[in-house]
Phi, psi and omega in degrees: 000137176285144181274133176240348173224139176301122183287355174276354179304139179297141177294149179249133172282112192268142188234138170234169179299144179293133176261123184301134180097342178283135185243346182264155185246131178246129173247118183230131178241147179235142177229149171102223190279171180299328180298324177295319179294322177295319179298324179297328176293324176293315180300315181297324178294315179298316183283337174299323177285352178255014174096013182256129163256148182275158181219153173267355183261103181306319188294337182262003186284141169274329181223129178243125180235140174236124180266120200250161179238139179243008191290334175219153185299323182298326178296318179294321180294324177298316180296319179299321178295322177294322178296324175298319178296315180302317183289332174295320177291323182296330178295333177275325181239079187296344179281348180290139177251144182237134179224152176248130179245165165086206191295320180293325175297317181294320184288317186265344173047236188285353181303322179300320185277316190274315186268317188261334177050045182249358179222163178261334179213150182229122188228120179283170187297338181259007188243017185295331178293343179273000182305316179303318178293320181293322177293326176296321176299316180297317180299334178269009174088012181252146172293149185230132180212136170213108179235026180289127178275144185251152173262354184238330191297125174232353184060024180295340180266002178260129176270105185295142168279155182259105188275131177050038190278151171276357179075007186239316182243148182210154173264140173232115182286132180242338176221162172226153178077178182205136177260355181275112185270063174299135190292341182267356196248139180266350190302317179301335181270335182261340181238356171082191184287156184284132173216151186251152182269146178307124183299330180297320179292329177293313180296320178299319179294319179296316178299320179295320179297317178299317182295337180265006175100001178286143185236358177212136179233136170255117175285129196236138174187163176299326181207084189296329185294340179265013174307133178204112178250124178225027179107009178118164178099171181282151179300323183295342181265007183300329180298340179268359184293156178286168178299320179295317179297320179295319183291331184254009182296147178246119176263185186293321177299316177299316181297317178303317180294318178302316181294313183299324180281326183297321179224089188292341180259002178265141174278146176231134170236174175207154181194136008245155178260154174241127186307323184289341185251348180284119183257164183299326182294332175295315180295320179296321178294319176302317182292333185284327187246123181293335182274003168265118188297148181273069182206133178225124170272114190231078183303141177238326176077324178201154177261004183259127177301322182295316180288322176303319178294318178296331178279352187062035171279121190271044173212159178257171176301314182295320178296323176295316178301319180296322177294315177300317180299319179294319178299313183289333178288317185272329180228080187304328183260021180288131174275144180228133177239167188226162160246138181220137178245126175259147173076028174298148183313136179075001182299126178261174176297325177296318177301316179297318178295327175297322177295315179297321180290326174297317178298323178295326179291314185278318187055068183299152177286320173197178184196171177240113192237134186218152167279146182302134178232115182294128180250122180304137178096343179280161180297323179298319180294325182280327191248340187238133177284134176285081195258006179265120181303148183301322181293328177288317176304313183293321179295315178295319178299317180298321178294321176296315181296317180298318179294320179296319179298322177298313181292323180299316178296319178301319181290315181293327180298332180291343179275341184297131181095347181268157171256123186230149179278126183240135172264118181288124183252326187189175174286144178299141179295331187264347183206126178282002177259003183232148171268158174234134176208190180228150173272183181300328182277008176073018176269137179290136179233131176242144181201158182302144185296314187048232184255011184279163184229157175302136179096354179269147170271129184228137173279127185234131173276122182276119184253337184202173181199160162246189179288346183237346190223142173258143183237128186208195183218129179297140180247326175185169175292149171274180182269003188269358182285000000 
């Protein structure tokens, strides 16, 4: 899975509106990618119907759940520390139940229950609808586990609650699972085969969000560009589809257009893209609709053809360049971000220099950069020795980060002097006198509050910048309110 959120990010204790009549308390934390945070909203919705309201107070919880990430070892270690904290509280409140959700639950399965005995239930990403049954098992004194992966489950029939929401932006899941067997990645094993959600349910969710005041949606999936709806089933089985199913199939470009037309004043983003699956028609659709943001997260992982092949990335360096050229030709002001791994097994200094030269060609707006972390169960762990010394990994990673910071500043400087439309999302972290929002290119913009409100689109003159933030002054309302 491509990273769209730093998996080192602190977990958030997520809160939803109190449902009248619910008497039990749920404390839920999420770690890792955006999909995990989206899944937690599904879990909270299911448990809301089982009598649970959420709480920010761990000590008062009847049920504590942590939605986990397995993509890097450090993420798993963070979750283990949180489980130690939960169990310390549980010793004071023995009636409290503790559960592990998500990718780490899927990867370690019964080990949590049998060997470590640190949780009461273990629930994989496709088994959240079974939570009521699993909780009944726990109430009867039995350990509970369901990590069965599904070929059909998309949770398209669950209306997610919006946890800890700003009331302005929301994630809408469009696919689950992944068919790309990148050798470094555990996601195909923890989230199963790729399947797409019914487009009608996606549009209904988007329409509902608009009616509730949301003004921006991020379409979410492990690999959104391979979205394909033909009446149900796995993407890999499309070749068996009927002539009618083929004729009426909806691909990602079609879905983007449906969304843009359904709510013409709502902004749309998407994440994550895979270079081998992003087609020209997706870029053309982005260029066609002003309410589709000019931003693409386009992970590459390495600039070396040899390492790309070892990673089982099904594109070459040159093919990636051609994709970048098409994006810049059709959407000249499109921002592009990256995922990059330093120190993949067998990586040489020449391979590393290839990565740096690729970055010089693209000049990404920002990125998510990591040293290689061997993940048990992946093909790389089974077939490739983790042979790059840690000090070399860190040195190469630092060179990647330094170059990215240079490019990020170069990119933000290009916005200075321009007037850009900003969607106000929240109060600035550094000043209660300023709003914080983002432009179409996904760059954070801060400006004085004046009389504006959260959820409004505002035209802002950009006067200054750092490598990560634009600083400006509102000039007038936009036409999108």
